[in-house]
C-alpha positions as CSV (number, residue, x, y, z in Angstrom):
1,M,33.6,-16.5,-10.2
2,A,36.5,-15.2,-7.9
3,A,35.7,-12.5,-5.3
4,V,36.1,-9.0,-6.6
5,A,38.0,-6.2,-4.6
6,Q,36.2,-4.9,-1.5
7,A,34.7,-2.0,-1.4
8,P,36.2,0.5,0.2
9,R,33.3,1.6,1.9
10,D,29.6,0.5,3.3
11,M,28.1,-1.4,1.2
12,A,24.7,-0.4,1.5
13,P,23.3,1.4,-1.3
14,Q,22.7,5.0,-0.4
15,Y,19.3,6.8,-1.2
16,P,19.4,9.1,-3.9
17,F,20.2,12.7,-2.0
18,S,21.3,11.4,1.0
19,G,24.3,13.0,1.6
20,P,25.1,16.7,1.3
21,K,23.3,18.5,3.4
22,D,22.7,21.8,1.0
23,H,19.8,19.8,-1.3
24,W,19.8,22.2,-4.0
25,E,23.8,21.8,-4.3
26,A,22.6,17.8,-4.7
27,F,20.0,18.2,-7.0
28,K,21.9,20.4,-9.4
29,A,25.0,18.0,-9.4
30,Y,22.7,14.9,-9.7
31,D,22.4,12.6,-12.5
32,P,21.2,8.9,-11.7
33,V,22.7,7.7,-14.5
34,S,26.1,8.3,-13.2
35,D,25.1,7.4,-9.4
36,P,26.3,3.4,-9.1
37,D,23.4,3.5,-5.8
38,A,20.8,4.9,-8.3
39,P,19.6,1.4,-9.9
40,H,18.9,-0.1,-6.5
41,F,16.3,2.3,-6.1
42,R,14.3,2.5,-9.4
43,S,11.0,0.9,-10.1
44,H,10.2,-1.1,-12.7
45,V,6.6,-1.8,-12.3
46,P,4.1,-0.2,-14.2
47,R,1.0,1.4,-13.3
48,A,-1.6,-1.5,-14.0
49,K,-4.8,-0.5,-15.5
50,R,-7.9,-0.5,-13.0
51,I,-11.0,-1.9,-13.8
52,T,-14.4,0.1,-15.4
53,P,-16.5,0.9,-11.8
54,F,-19.4,-1.6,-11.6
55,S,-21.6,0.0,-8.5
56,A,-23.7,-3.4,-8.4
57,T,-20.7,-5.2,-6.8
58,Q,-19.2,-2.5,-4.6
59,A,-19.7,-2.8,-1.3
60,H,-21.8,0.1,-1.3
61,P,-23.3,0.5,-4.4
62,R,-24.4,4.0,-4.0
63,L,-20.8,5.8,-3.6
64,D,-20.0,7.6,-6.7
65,A,-16.7,6.1,-8.0
66,A,-15.5,9.3,-9.1
67,V,-15.1,10.3,-5.7
68,S,-11.0,9.8,-5.2
69,G,-9.1,8.9,-2.0
70,A,-5.2,9.9,-1.6
71,T,-2.7,9.7,1.4
72,L,0.0,11.0,2.3
73,L,2.4,7.7,3.1
74,A,5.4,6.4,4.4
75,A,6.7,2.9,3.4
76,Y,8.1,2.0,7.0
77,L,7.7,3.4,10.0
78,T,8.1,1.3,13.1
79,L,6.0,0.1,15.7
80,S,7.8,-0.5,19.1
81,D,8.0,2.0,21.7
82,T,11.3,3.7,20.3
83,D,10.6,5.8,16.7
84,I,12.1,4.7,13.3
85,D,11.9,5.8,10.5
86,L,13.1,3.3,7.5
87,N,11.8,4.8,4.3
88,R,15.1,4.8,2.9
89,T,15.4,1.1,3.0
90,R,13.5,-0.6,0.4
91,Y,13.6,-4.0,1.9
92,A,15.3,-6.2,4.7
93,V,15.8,-9.8,5.5
94,G,16.6,-10.6,9.0
95,S,15.4,-7.4,10.1
96,P,15.1,-6.2,14.1
97,D,12.6,-3.8,13.5
98,W,8.8,-4.6,13.1
99,V,7.4,-2.7,10.8
100,H,3.9,-1.2,9.5
101,V,3.4,-2.2,5.7
102,E,0.4,-0.7,3.9
103,R,-2.4,-2.9,2.8
104,F,-5.5,-1.0,1.6
105,W,-4.4,0.6,-1.6
106,Q,-7.4,-0.3,-3.4
107,F,-8.9,2.9,-1.8
108,Q,-6.1,5.2,-2.9
109,D,-5.5,6.8,-6.5
110,V,-2.8,9.4,-5.3
111,V,-0.4,8.2,-3.1
112,V,2.3,10.9,-2.1
113,G,5.8,9.5,-0.6
114,W,6.2,10.9,2.9
115,N,8.7,10.8,5.3
116,T,12.0,11.7,4.6
117,T,12.4,10.1,1.3
118,G,12.3,14.0,-0.6
119,L,11.9,13.9,-4.5
120,V,12.5,10.2,-4.7
121,P,9.9,8.2,-3.4
122,N,10.5,4.9,-1.5
123,P,10.7,2.3,-4.5
124,S,8.3,-0.6,-2.9
125,L,6.0,2.3,-2.2
126,I,6.0,3.3,-6.0
127,D,6.0,-0.7,-6.9
128,V,3.0,-1.7,-4.6
129,A,1.4,1.6,-5.7
130,H,1.6,1.0,-9.6
131,R,0.8,-3.1,-9.0
132,N,-2.8,-1.8,-7.4
133,G,-2.9,1.1,-10.0
134,A,-2.4,4.1,-8.3
135,R,0.0,6.8,-8.6
136,C,2.7,7.6,-6.8
137,L,4.1,11.0,-6.3
138,G,7.5,12.0,-4.8
139,T,7.7,15.3,-2.3
140,M,9.0,18.6,-2.9
141,F,9.0,19.9,0.6
142,Q,9.4,23.9,1.1
143,P,11.5,23.7,-1.6
144,D,14.7,25.9,-1.7
145,P,14.2,29.2,-3.8
146,R,16.6,28.5,-6.2
147,F,14.6,25.9,-7.5
148,F,12.7,28.3,-9.1
149,N,14.5,31.8,-8.9
150,E,16.5,31.4,-11.9
151,A,19.2,32.3,-10.0
152,E,21.5,29.7,-11.2
153,L,19.7,27.2,-13.3
154,S,16.3,28.2,-15.6
155,R,13.0,27.2,-14.4
156,P,12.9,25.1,-17.7
157,A,16.0,23.2,-16.7
158,V,15.2,22.5,-13.1
159,A,12.1,21.2,-14.5
160,G,13.9,18.9,-17.0
161,K,15.4,17.4,-14.2
162,L,12.7,16.9,-11.7
163,V,10.9,15.0,-15.0
164,D,14.1,12.9,-15.4
165,L,14.0,12.0,-12.2
166,A,10.3,10.8,-12.3
167,K,11.0,8.7,-15.4
168,Y,14.8,7.1,-14.1
169,F,12.8,6.1,-11.2
170,G,9.5,5.4,-12.4
171,F,7.4,7.4,-10.0
172,D,4.6,9.5,-11.7
173,G,4.9,13.3,-10.4
174,Y,5.2,15.5,-7.2
175,F,3.6,16.9,-4.7
176,V,4.5,20.4,-4.5
177,N,4.8,21.4,-0.8
178,F,4.4,25.4,-0.9
179,E,4.2,27.9,2.1
180,G,5.0,31.0,3.4
181,Y,6.6,32.7,0.2
182,T,5.9,35.8,-1.3
183,E,3.5,36.5,-4.2
184,K,6.5,36.9,-6.6
185,D,7.5,33.4,-5.4
186,A,4.1,31.9,-5.3
187,S,3.8,33.1,-9.3
188,A,7.1,31.5,-10.0
189,V,6.3,28.3,-8.3
190,Q,3.2,27.9,-10.7
191,D,5.4,28.5,-13.2
192,L,7.8,26.1,-12.6
193,I,4.9,23.6,-12.5
194,A,4.0,24.7,-16.0
195,D,7.3,23.8,-16.9
196,M,7.2,20.3,-15.2
197,Q,3.8,19.6,-17.2
198,K,5.7,20.7,-20.3
199,A,8.8,18.7,-19.9
200,A,6.6,15.5,-19.2
201,R,5.0,15.9,-22.2
202,Q,7.9,16.1,-24.4
203,A,9.6,13.0,-22.3
204,G,6.1,11.1,-23.0
205,L,5.2,10.8,-19.3
206,V,1.4,10.5,-20.1
207,D,0.4,9.9,-16.4
208,F,2.3,12.6,-15.0
209,H,0.7,14.5,-11.8
210,I,1.3,17.6,-10.0
211,Q,-0.3,17.7,-6.8
212,F,-0.8,21.3,-5.1
213,Y,-0.8,22.5,-1.4
214,N,0.2,25.5,0.2
215,G,-1.0,25.5,3.8
216,Y,-4.6,26.8,2.8
217,T,-7.6,25.5,4.0
218,D,-10.0,27.5,1.2
219,A,-10.2,26.1,-2.4
220,R,-11.4,29.1,-3.5
221,D,-8.5,31.2,-3.0
222,V,-6.2,29.4,-4.0
223,W,-7.3,26.4,-6.5
224,P,-5.2,26.1,-8.8
225,G,-2.5,28.0,-7.4
226,F,-2.1,31.3,-6.0
227,P,-2.4,33.7,-7.7
228,H,-5.1,33.9,-10.0
229,P,-6.5,37.6,-9.8
230,N,-10.1,37.9,-9.7
231,G,-11.1,34.6,-10.0
232,T,-9.5,34.0,-13.3
233,P,-7.9,30.5,-13.7
234,R,-3.9,30.9,-14.4
235,G,-2.8,29.6,-17.5
236,A,-3.4,26.5,-19.7
237,S,-5.8,23.8,-17.7
238,E,-2.8,21.4,-19.0
239,D,-0.2,23.4,-17.5
240,R,-1.4,23.7,-14.1
241,A,-1.3,21.4,-11.1
242,N,-3.6,18.0,-11.5
243,S,-4.9,18.3,-8.0
244,M,-4.9,20.0,-4.5
245,M,-4.8,19.1,-1.3
246,I,-6.5,21.4,1.4
247,D,-4.7,21.8,4.5
248,Q,-6.0,19.6,7.4
249,G,-7.0,23.1,9.3
250,W,-10.1,22.9,7.4
251,S,-11.4,20.2,9.5
252,N,-11.0,22.0,13.1
253,Y,-7.7,20.0,13.4
254,A,-5.0,21.7,15.3
255,M,-2.0,20.2,16.0
256,T,0.1,20.0,19.2
257,R,-0.8,23.1,20.7
258,G,-1.9,25.2,18.1
259,C,1.0,24.9,16.1
260,C,0.9,24.5,11.9
261,S,-2.7,24.4,10.3
262,G,-4.6,27.0,8.9
263,P,-8.1,28.3,10.1
264,P,-11.0,25.9,10.0
265,L,-13.3,26.2,7.1
266,A,-17.1,27.4,7.8
267,N,-18.5,25.9,4.6
268,L,-16.7,23.8,1.6
269,P,-16.5,25.7,-2.0
270,T,-19.5,24.5,-4.6
271,P,-18.2,23.3,-7.8
272,T,-19.7,26.4,-9.3
273,E,-17.6,28.3,-7.0
274,L,-14.5,26.3,-8.0
275,G,-15.2,27.2,-11.8
276,Q,-16.5,25.1,-14.8
277,N,-12.7,24.4,-15.8
278,Y,-12.1,22.3,-12.4
279,N,-13.3,19.0,-11.3
280,P,-14.4,19.2,-7.4
281,F,-13.4,15.8,-7.0
282,D,-9.8,17.2,-7.7
283,V,-9.7,19.2,-4.7
284,Y,-8.7,16.8,-1.6
285,Y,-9.5,17.5,1.7
286,G,-6.7,17.1,3.8
287,L,-7.4,14.9,7.3
288,Q,-4.5,14.6,9.7
289,L,-4.8,11.8,11.7
290,Y,-3.1,12.5,14.7
291,P,-6.3,13.0,16.8
292,G,-7.1,9.3,16.1
293,P,-8.8,7.0,13.6
294,G,-11.9,8.2,15.3
295,Y,-11.7,11.6,13.7
296,L,-12.3,10.3,10.1
297,G,-15.8,9.4,11.4
298,L,-16.5,12.8,13.0
299,I,-15.2,15.0,9.9
300,G,-15.6,12.6,7.0
301,P,-19.2,13.3,6.2
302,T,-18.6,17.0,5.8
303,V,-17.0,16.1,2.8
304,I,-18.9,13.0,1.7
305,E,-22.1,11.4,2.5
306,P,-21.5,8.0,4.2
307,N,-22.5,4.8,2.1
308,G,-23.6,7.0,-0.7
309,G,-24.9,10.6,-1.6
310,K,-23.7,14.1,-2.2
311,A,-19.7,14.6,-2.2
312,S,-17.8,18.4,-2.3
313,G,-14.3,16.6,-3.0
314,G,-11.7,13.9,-2.4
315,L,-10.2,12.3,0.9
316,Q,-6.4,13.1,1.4
317,I,-5.7,11.0,4.7
318,Y,-2.6,12.6,6.1
319,S,0.2,10.1,7.9
320,V,-2.5,7.2,8.4
321,E,0.0,4.7,9.7
322,D,2.2,7.8,12.2
323,G,-1.6,8.7,13.7
324,L,-3.0,4.9,14.2
325,R,1.0,4.7,15.9
326,K,0.3,7.7,17.9
327,M,-3.2,6.1,19.1
328,R,-1.9,3.0,19.8
329,R,1.2,4.6,22.1
330,A,-1.7,6.7,23.9
331,R,-3.4,3.8,24.7
332,L,-0.7,2.0,25.9
333,D,0.6,5.0,28.3
334,A,-3.2,5.3,29.5
335,L,-3.0,1.8,30.5
336,R,0.3,1.6,32.3
337,A,-1.0,4.4,34.2
338,A,-3.8,2.7,35.2
339,A,-4.3,0.3,38.2
340,P,-2.8,-3.0,37.1
341,T,-5.9,-5.1,36.7
342,E,-5.9,-8.4,35.2
343,T,-8.3,-7.1,32.0
344,V,-5.5,-4.1,31.9
345,L,-2.5,-6.5,31.8
346,A,-3.9,-8.7,29.1
347,E,-4.5,-6.1,26.9
348,I,-0.8,-4.9,27.5
349,K,0.3,-7.9,26.7
350,H,-2.4,-8.2,23.9
351,L,-0.6,-4.8,22.0
352,T,3.0,-5.8,22.9
353,N,3.4,-9.2,23.0
354,T,5.5,-10.9,19.9
355,A,3.0,-13.3,19.4
356,T,-0.3,-10.9,19.6
357,R,0.8,-7.8,18.6
358,R,0.5,-7.7,14.8
359,S,-2.9,-8.8,14.8
360,A,-3.5,-5.8,17.3
361,W,-2.2,-3.5,15.6
362,Y,-3.8,-4.6,12.3
363,D,-7.0,-5.3,13.9
364,L,-7.2,-1.2,14.6
365,H,-5.7,-0.3,10.9
366,R,-8.3,-2.4,9.5
367,K,-11.2,-0.5,11.7
368,F,-9.6,2.9,10.0
369,W,-10.2,1.5,6.5
370,S,-12.9,-0.6,6.9
371,G,-14.9,0.8,9.4
372,K,-15.9,-0.2,13.1
373,S,-16.9,-3.8,12.3
374,G,-14.1,-4.2,10.4
375,N,-16.3,-5.2,7.4
376,P,-16.3,-2.7,4.6
377,A,-20.1,-3.5,3.4
378,M,-20.9,-2.3,6.9
379,D,-22.8,1.1,7.4
380,N,-20.8,1.5,10.5
381,A,-22.8,4.3,11.6
382,P,-22.0,5.8,15.0
383,T,-24.2,5.0,17.7
384,A,-26.4,7.4,19.7
385,A,-23.7,6.9,22.3
386,E,-20.9,7.6,19.7
387,Q,-22.8,10.3,17.5
388,A,-23.1,12.4,21.6
389,I,-19.3,11.9,21.7
390,Y,-18.6,13.5,18.3
391,G,-21.1,16.0,19.5
392,P,-23.3,18.0,16.9
393,A,-21.0,19.9,13.8
394,A,-22.1,22.9,14.5
395,A,-20.5,22.8,18.0
396,R,-16.9,21.3,16.9
397,K,-13.9,22.6,19.1
398,L,-10.5,22.1,17.9
399,Y,-9.1,18.5,17.8
400,T,-5.8,17.5,18.6
401,D,-3.2,14.8,19.7
402,Y,-2.5,17.1,22.6
403,Q,-3.1,15.7,26.2
404,A,-3.9,18.2,28.6
405,P,-3.5,17.4,32.4
406,G,-6.0,14.5,33.4
407,K,-7.5,14.8,30.0
408,E,-8.1,12.1,27.6
409,T,-6.6,12.4,24.2
410,D,-8.6,12.6,21.2
411,Q,-7.0,10.0,20.1
412,I,-8.5,7.8,22.6
413,R,-11.7,9.7,23.0
414,L,-13.1,9.6,19.5
415,P,-14.7,6.6,18.8
416,I,-14.0,4.9,15.7
417,T,-17.3,4.5,13.3
418,Y,-17.1,4.8,9.5
419,G,-14.4,4.0,7.7
420,V,-12.4,5.0,4.3
421,A,-14.7,2.2,2.9
422,N,-17.8,4.3,3.8
423,F,-16.5,7.0,1.8
424,I,-14.9,5.9,-1.4
425,A,-15.7,2.9,-3.3
426,E,-13.0,0.2,-3.6
427,R,-10.8,-0.1,-7.0
428,S,-9.5,-3.1,-8.4
429,V,-7.5,-4.0,-11.3
430,I,-8.0,-7.6,-11.6
431,G,-9.5,-7.4,-15.6
432,S,-7.5,-9.6,-17.5
433,L,-5.6,-12.9,-17.2
434,P,-3.6,-14.3,-15.7
435,F,-4.4,-13.2,-11.8
436,V,-3.0,-14.8,-9.1
437,S,-2.4,-13.9,-5.4
438,H,-0.7,-16.0,-2.5
439,F,-1.9,-13.2,0.0
440,N,1.8,-12.2,0.3
441,T,1.2,-8.7,2.5
442,G,4.6,-7.9,2.1
443,D,5.6,-8.7,5.4
444,G,6.5,-11.9,7.6
445,D,8.2,-13.9,9.8
446,R,9.1,-16.6,7.5
447,F,9.5,-17.0,3.6
448,F,8.1,-20.2,1.9
449,V,8.3,-21.0,-2.0
450,G,5.9,-23.7,-3.3
451,G,5.0,-24.7,0.4
452,V,8.4,-25.1,1.5
453,K,9.7,-23.2,3.8
454,V,13.3,-21.3,3.0
455,A,13.7,-18.7,5.7
456,E,13.2,-18.5,9.4
457,T,13.4,-14.8,9.7
458,P,11.8,-11.8,10.5
459,W,11.7,-9.7,6.6
460,Y,9.9,-6.7,5.0
461,N,9.2,-5.6,1.3
462,L,6.3,-3.7,0.1
463,G,7.3,-3.8,-3.0
464,I,6.2,-7.5,-3.3
465,Q,3.4,-7.3,-2.0
466,D,0.5,-9.3,-3.8
467,I,-2.7,-8.0,-5.1
468,L,-4.8,-8.3,-1.4
469,P,-8.6,-9.0,-1.1
470,T,-10.6,-5.5,-2.4
471,W,-12.9,-6.2,0.6
472,T,-11.1,-7.0,4.2
473,W,-13.5,-8.6,5.4
474,W,-16.9,-8.7,3.7
475,K,-18.4,-11.2,5.3
476,Q,-22.1,-12.4,5.2
477,P,-24.2,-15.2,6.1
478,M,-24.1,-18.2,3.2
479,Q,-27.1,-20.4,2.6
480,G,-29.5,-19.5,5.5
481,G,-26.7,-18.6,7.7
482,N,-26.9,-16.1,10.3
483,T,-24.3,-12.9,11.5
484,D,-23.8,-14.0,14.7
485,T,-21.7,-17.3,13.9
486,L,-19.8,-16.3,11.0
487,L,-16.2,-18.1,10.7
488,D,-13.1,-15.4,11.5
489,V,-10.9,-14.9,8.4
490,D,-7.6,-13.1,9.1
491,Y,-3.8,-13.0,7.4
492,D,-1.9,-16.4,9.1
493,F,2.0,-15.2,9.1
494,T,2.8,-18.9,11.1
495,D,2.2,-20.4,7.5
496,A,2.2,-19.5,3.9
497,Y,2.1,-21.6,0.1
498,D,4.5,-18.2,-1.1
499,G,5.6,-15.2,0.8
500,G,5.0,-14.6,4.3
501,A,1.3,-15.3,4.9
502,S,-1.8,-16.9,4.1
503,I,-5.6,-16.3,4.9
504,R,-6.7,-18.4,7.8
505,I,-10.8,-18.9,7.9
506,S,-11.7,-20.6,11.2
507,G,-14.4,-21.0,14.5
508,D,-15.8,-23.0,16.3
509,K,-19.3,-22.4,15.1
510,N,-20.5,-21.7,11.4
511,S,-23.9,-21.1,10.2
512,G,-22.7,-20.7,6.4
513,T,-20.1,-18.0,6.1
514,D,-19.4,-16.4,2.6
515,I,-16.2,-14.2,2.1
516,R,-16.3,-11.8,-1.0
517,L,-12.5,-11.5,-1.7
518,Y,-12.0,-9.8,-5.0
519,K,-13.9,-7.7,-7.5
520,T,-12.9,-8.4,-11.1
521,H,-14.1,-7.6,-14.7
522,I,-13.1,-10.9,-16.1
523,A,-14.4,-12.0,-19.9
524,V,-14.5,-15.6,-19.4
525,D,-13.8,-18.1,-22.1
526,A,-13.4,-21.6,-22.9
527,A,-9.9,-21.7,-21.6
528,T,-10.5,-20.0,-18.3
529,T,-9.3,-21.5,-15.2
530,L,-9.6,-21.0,-11.7
531,G,-7.7,-22.6,-9.0
532,L,-6.9,-22.8,-5.2
533,I,-4.7,-24.1,-3.2
534,Y,-5.2,-24.6,0.4
535,K,-4.6,-26.7,3.6
536,S,-6.9,-28.2,6.2
537,E,-7.5,-31.1,8.5
538,T,-11.0,-30.0,8.3
539,P,-11.8,-29.0,4.5
540,G,-15.5,-29.3,5.6
541,D,-17.8,-28.1,2.6
542,L,-15.4,-25.4,1.1
543,K,-16.5,-23.7,-1.9
544,V,-15.2,-20.9,-4.0
545,G,-18.1,-18.3,-5.3
546,L,-18.7,-16.4,-8.7
547,V,-20.6,-13.2,-9.0
548,F,-21.4,-12.4,-12.9
549,E,-22.0,-9.2,-14.1
550,D,-25.5,-10.1,-16.4
551,A,-26.8,-11.4,-12.7
552,P,-24.8,-9.5,-9.8
553,N,-27.0,-10.5,-7.1
554,V,-26.4,-14.4,-7.2
555,T,-23.3,-16.1,-6.7
556,E,-22.4,-19.2,-8.3
557,W,-21.1,-21.6,-5.9
558,L,-18.3,-24.2,-7.0
559,P,-17.3,-27.2,-4.6
560,V,-13.8,-27.8,-3.9
561,T,-13.3,-31.7,-5.2
562,K,-10.9,-33.7,-6.3
563,T,-8.0,-32.3,-5.2
564,T,-4.1,-33.0,-5.6
565,A,-1.2,-33.0,-2.9
566,L,1.4,-30.6,-3.3
567,K,4.5,-29.9,-0.7
568,G,3.9,-29.0,2.6
569,G,0.5,-30.7,3.4
570,W,-0.7,-28.3,0.8
571,R,-3.5,-29.4,-2.0
572,R,-4.3,-27.8,-5.2
573,W,-7.6,-27.6,-6.7
574,R,-8.8,-26.5,-10.6
575,Q,-11.4,-26.2,-12.6
576,G,-12.3,-25.3,-15.9
577,L,-14.8,-22.3,-16.0
578,K,-16.0,-23.4,-20.0
579,A,-19.5,-23.6,-18.8
580,Y,-19.7,-20.1,-18.2
581,K,-18.2,-19.1,-21.4
582,G,-19.1,-15.3,-22.6
583,R,-19.9,-13.9,-19.5
584,T,-17.8,-11.2,-17.3
585,L,-16.7,-12.4,-13.8
586,A,-17.4,-9.5,-11.6
587,A,-16.5,-10.8,-8.0
588,L,-14.5,-13.4,-6.2
589,S,-15.9,-15.4,-3.1
590,L,-14.9,-18.1,-0.8
591,G,-17.7,-20.0,1.0
592,V,-17.7,-22.8,4.0
593,A,-21.4,-24.2,3.7
594,R,-23.3,-24.6,7.0
595,P,-22.4,-28.3,8.3
596,A,-24.8,-30.8,9.4
597,K,-23.7,-30.2,13.0
598,P,-21.6,-27.6,15.0
599,L,-18.0,-28.0,14.7
600,S,-14.7,-26.8,14.8
601,Y,-13.2,-25.7,11.6
602,A,-9.8,-24.3,10.2
603,V,-8.5,-23.7,6.5
604,N,-5.6,-21.8,5.1
605,I,-5.8,-20.3,1.5
606,G,-2.6,-20.1,-0.1
607,Q,-3.4,-19.1,-3.5
608,I,-6.1,-18.1,-5.4
609,A,-5.7,-17.8,-9.3
610,L,-7.4,-17.2,-12.6
611,T,-5.4,-18.1,-15.7
612,T,-5.7,-19.2,-19.0
613,A,-3.7,-20.9,-21.8
614,A,-0.3,-21.6,-20.1
615,D,2.5,-18.8,-20.7
616,K,5.3,-19.4,-22.3
617,A,8.1,-20.3,-19.8
618,L,10.5,-17.9,-19.0
619,Q,14.0,-18.1,-19.7
620,A,16.7,-18.0,-17.3
621,P,18.0,-14.4,-16.4
622,K,20.6,-12.7,-18.7
623,S,24.0,-11.1,-17.2
624,L,23.8,-11.7,-13.8
625,A,27.1,-10.5,-11.9
626,I,28.4,-10.0,-8.6
627,T,29.7,-6.4,-9.2
628,A,30.7,-5.9,-5.5
629,T,31.9,-7.6,-2.4
630,Q,32.7,-7.2,1.0
631,I,34.0,-9.9,3.5
632,H,33.5,-8.7,7.1
633,P,36.3,-9.5,9.7
634,G,36.7,-13.1,10.8
635,G,35.7,-13.9,7.1
636,Q,32.3,-15.6,7.8
637,T,29.9,-13.0,6.6
638,A,29.5,-10.9,3.3
639,D,28.1,-7.9,2.0
640,L,27.4,-8.3,-2.2
641,R,26.0,-6.4,-4.7
642,L,24.4,-8.4,-7.6
643,A,23.0,-7.0,-11.1
644,W,21.2,-8.7,-14.0
645,T,19.5,-7.9,-17.4
646,F,15.6,-7.0,-16.2
647,D,12.9,-8.7,-18.1
648,A,9.5,-6.8,-18.3
649,G,7.8,-10.1,-18.6
650,V,9.2,-11.2,-15.0
651,A,6.8,-10.6,-12.1
652,Y,9.1,-10.8,-9.6
653,Y,12.8,-12.5,-8.5
654,D,14.0,-14.9,-5.7
655,L,17.3,-14.9,-4.9
656,F,18.7,-18.2,-3.2
657,A,22.1,-19.4,-1.4
658,A,22.2,-22.5,-2.7
659,T,24.0,-25.3,-0.9
660,G,23.5,-29.0,-2.6
661,K,19.8,-29.9,-2.7
662,S,18.8,-27.1,0.3
663,R,18.9,-23.4,-0.5
664,T,18.0,-20.4,1.8
665,W,16.0,-17.8,0.4
666,L,17.9,-14.6,0.4
667,G,15.2,-12.3,-1.1
668,R,12.4,-11.1,-3.6
669,V,12.2,-8.0,-6.0
670,A,10.9,-7.2,-8.7
671,N,14.2,-5.4,-10.6
672,D,17.5,-6.0,-11.7
673,T,19.8,-5.2,-8.5
674,Y,20.2,-6.5,-5.3
675,Y,22.0,-5.9,-2.1
676,I,22.9,-8.9,0.3
677,K,23.7,-8.0,3.8
678,G,25.4,-10.6,6.2
679,L,25.8,-13.6,3.8
680,R,26.5,-16.6,6.0
681,R,29.5,-18.8,5.0
682,D,29.2,-22.4,5.0
683,S,32.1,-23.6,3.1
684,A,35.1,-22.4,0.3
685,S,32.0,-21.1,-1.9
686,T,28.2,-20.6,-2.4
687,V,26.3,-20.4,-5.1
688,L,23.9,-17.7,-5.7
689,Q,20.7,-18.7,-7.7
690,L,18.5,-16.4,-9.4
691,V,14.7,-17.6,-10.1
692,P,12.6,-15.2,-12.4
693,Y,8.6,-15.4,-12.1
694,G,5.8,-15.5,-14.4
695,R,2.8,-13.4,-13.8
696,D,1.1,-16.7,-13.8
697,G,3.4,-17.2,-10.7
698,Q,5.2,-20.3,-12.3
699,A,8.8,-20.2,-12.0
700,G,11.0,-19.6,-14.9
701,E,14.8,-21.3,-15.6
702,P,16.7,-20.3,-13.0
703,V,20.3,-18.8,-13.6
704,A,23.4,-19.3,-11.1
705,T,26.8,-17.4,-10.5
706,K,29.5,-18.8,-7.4
707,F,30.6,-16.6,-4.9
708,N,34.4,-17.8,-3.6
709,W,34.9,-16.9,-0.1
710,T,38.8,-16.9,-0.9
């Protein structure tokens, strides 16, 4: 087709409400249906159903699965020395920035879109939260009084517009951040919340959720929202906020130089004090991470007994990635100020070198979620020396990220001990077939499809992240091995079968290693098939382990043999599970048996799959069209917008620029629009190919359109 008229402005889609400074005026006039940029920021991923908790296969069986975890989370923050907020981007291909993408959704029930996106959370954040069964909320931050005082619009009208935003963009409700107003205003905000709940019911949004926060540290004073005189709950339960975040000041945290936190709380409220109408686990105790990840190990036990026992409420982790980022920077500052010894210089290089910085960063990130051992099944309890640094609970001081002259920050001083996994039981959505994961983390340095490299460029897109392992990394001895010589396991970004990463299992010694990967609830029938795609020059005795609900302490090991060759040196193994018909699969493991003598070992796992009878092949996407173009000066690059008809049966779409028999990957998205920035010219016309993929990981029929450069 011929190129359409060039756009008169920057082609990049503008994030909702990123224009006028008067947020209320922008909101009052906004209709996403008439906004040509809005389709680029929709989420079409429904919230997955999580499986029924099964304590026997939890990393910590005594943890109460009813205790919830929540976060205030940014989609993309840079990790270089310069802070850059990229939360208003859905994805980037050819990104110059090194960004953090979250990986630990198994501990998150409520995800609040934080850091500048406001009412509409980042669509990639919605995609990945929903794929993992969590709710994703937008943020009403210190709302303009015109949102609730009815000076220009009635509260029901405002509530209706807010609910319409959630329905259109595909998110689940709002975090209402309301502080510092009069009692009259506080009452009006609670009336607005009630109107929002009513509007959501009328719109058929059965999952709609409102979380309330007003800067208070004691739920006895404010839950479910001030005012409720004499302890009497305010209004009907279905018209109140669904949950509440308690200000981080309850835990003796004070922001830099004492700013912006409520007073410490001596005792947490009991369920009786909250009243019979409230579930104490709907109260989330905020934990600001600016004092560093070690702060969780110090304070978390005051809410939840580690590894199982009494719990007073849920945990809400505030700015995980930003808090860890500040700790990394504090550590680098301390190293750079120290004497430049060989050890110091080596650590600086490890933290900053392009080849090692990702592993160094995510090692810190994993320890926050999985505990100091990096293994979520370990108790991760503080040693006597670590507990001495924490000090007794009765003698807690105010903790901060502020560094007094000549003193270490709490970010460095407080040791990492317990991780979130020691407080919150892991969740899983693997309860039906097909289940396929390529271990694509949602970022990478290159991109692979079917074992073939189709792009050599850094990229990020949290919205196409696969269901990652439930446990990162739960390792244990296999068949008489010992914990001292277990193999290493981590994501590998140098090679992948599909996406940007694979799992690499490697080591020089191996006494037998069992890697527990996924928590499942799969009813096995005669058609159930287990599959693995791997690459190794020394495959050794690779096995896949099955744990069933009727025998949760037994792992049935299947040897990986009789494989077929695929592209790129990868091999496929498949085995029917007919022999286990009628049993319920509760967990999946990978194992490498102990060799006869020690040897160097390495294997990359590019896919794990549980499938049933083959799905019907996907038809070619309909109505693919180039909706706008802009050719850059010189005529060698161009920006384009594309659109097509979304198919609910499609997991995601890949977009390629095809030349002859070769093709270059331009991006992947679970949406019906795509923005290409900087398409390169290689001939008089470029063929753009759109490929749908089913939930079984199989490609459907592609469709193509042509972009003419003249």
